[in-house]
N, C-alpha and C positions, 0 to 999 in steps of 0.2 A: 689721661693718656688718650689721644685721639688716634683711632685706627682706621685704615682704609678698608674697603670691602674685601680686598685680597687678603689683608692681614687677618681680618675677622674669620674669613673662610679657612685660612691655614690654622689658626688657633683652634677653631671648632673641629677641624679634621683630626688634629693630634689629640685633642681631648677625647674625641670619639674613639680613635685607635687605642688609646690607653684604656678606655672603658671596655672595649672588646677584648683586649689582652687580659684584663683583670677577670672578666666574666668567664673567659675560656679556661682560666686556671682552675675554676671550680670543677672542671671535668678532667683535670690532669691525672694521669695514671702514675706519675712520679710524685711521691710524698717523701719529704726529707726526714731522716731519722731524728728522733728526740724532739721534733718540732711540730709534727702533724701539719706542716705547711706545704702546700702543693707547689710544683714547679710553675713558674710564672714568666711570661714575656714582658711584663710591665716595665722592668728596668731597661730592657732593650728599646722599648718605645720612648721611654724617658730620655735616654741618651740620644736617640735619633732626633727627638724634638729640639734639643739644644743644638745639635750639629747642623741640622737642616734649617731651622727657623732662626737661629741665633739666640742670644741670651734673653732678650726682652720678651719675644714672642714664645720662645720655648717655655720660659717660666710662667708666662701668662696661660699657656695651654694647660700646664699642670695645675695652676690655680683654679682654672675653670673645672677641671676634673675633680679637684678637691671639693669645690663648692657644690657640684652636682651631687656628690655623695652625701655631703652634710645636710642638704635640703631634702634628702630622702630618696633620691633616685638610686637604685641598687647597682652602682657601678664599681664598687670596691670588690676585692677578691672574696670577701665574705658577703653572703646575701644580705647581711644586716646593713642598714643605711640610716642616715639621720644624725643629729647632733650627738647622740650617745656614742657614736663611733670614736669620738675623741678619747673615750675612756679605755679603748682597746689598747693592749700593749704595743701592737704594731702600727698604731696611728702615726708615730713619729717618722716612720719610713715614708708615709704619704707626704708628710710635711717636707721631708728630705728630698722628695722628687722635685719640688719647686726649686730648691737650691741646686740640685743636681743638673737640671736643665739649664739654669743660669750659668753655672760654673762651666759646664761642657761647652756652651755657646761662647762664653767669654775667652776660653783658651784658644779657640780658632780665630785667626785673623779675618776681618771682614772683607779684605781685598785679596786678590790673587788666587792662586790655587794651593791651598795648604797641602803639605806632604802627608803621606799615610802615617808617619811618625807623629805628626801634630794631631791627627784625628785620634790616634791611639792614646796620646797624652790627654786629650780632651775627655775621652772615655774614662780613663783612670781617675781624672779629677772629678768627674760626675759620680762615679761609683763611690769614691771617698766621701763626697758630699752627703750622699743619702745615708751612709753608715755613720757619719759624724753626727747627724741629727737623730737617726733612728735608734742607735744603740743606747745613748743616754736616756732617751725617752722610754725605751724598754726597761732599762734599769730602774728609773724613777717610778714607773708605773708598777712594776712587780714588787718593788720594795716598800713604796710609800702608799700607793693607792690600794693594791691588792693585799698588802701587809705580809708578803712572803720575804723571808730572808734569803735573797738570791745574790751570791757574790759575783763580782765582775767576771771572773772566769766562766761561771755558769751562764751568764748573759751572753758571752762570746760563743759558747757552745750552742746556745739556743738561736741567736740572731745573726751570727757572723760565719762561724766555721763551716756549717753545712752549705752555705750559699755562695761564698766568695769565689770559689773555683768556677761555678756556673756563671756568675756575674762577669768574671773576667772574659769568659768565652763570648758572652753576649756583647761585651764591650768591643771585642775584636770584630765580631760580625757586624755590629752597628757601625763601626768605623769604616769597614769596606763598603757597606751599603750606602752610607751617607756620602762618602766620597764619590761613589759612582753616580748617585742621584744628582749631586751638585754639579759634577762635571757634565752630565748629560743635559741638564737644564741650561748650562752656559753654552754648550756646543749647539744646542737647538735654537739659540738666540733669545731664550726666555731671560727676563731680567734676573739678576743675581738674587736668588731667594735668600741667600745668607745675609743680605744687606737690609732686609725688611725689619 
């Protein structure tokens, strides 16, 4: 995949924004019950990456973020980094962010001015994507790697129910922001960022 300097800059920017959002969650005062997981803006940035950059570059930015963490840069929500992070129960959600950015970008048309409803649908698709990857990974990790007998309903209580309401709010906010950013870029004569 050959990238222009502009595309490389955009990918790097969203990988950096995701890293900042993840690190900030370490200082969050909101901790979800039954999970000990802090409130995070990472899903918000993931959705923005797909809506603003499009499917290819959005997914690439999340892939760069993933690689940064796996090579040892402490960019994940936990200060632990490196290849061992693959064994953490929540690693599936990070994998899911790649699919989420791709799905979110794919739902929006590359031409014209998508409606707010289309942006909201893209957000819902992205949210569904990271849960579709993250929850089975969580189940498999808890039951087969950690050897705990955790039923599906308990996995939903740990990895879905406490978060979905906040994620839907993040999706709505991301939709409004992405639509405003893309419109502003078009109005100012900047090339359509959603086509890169």
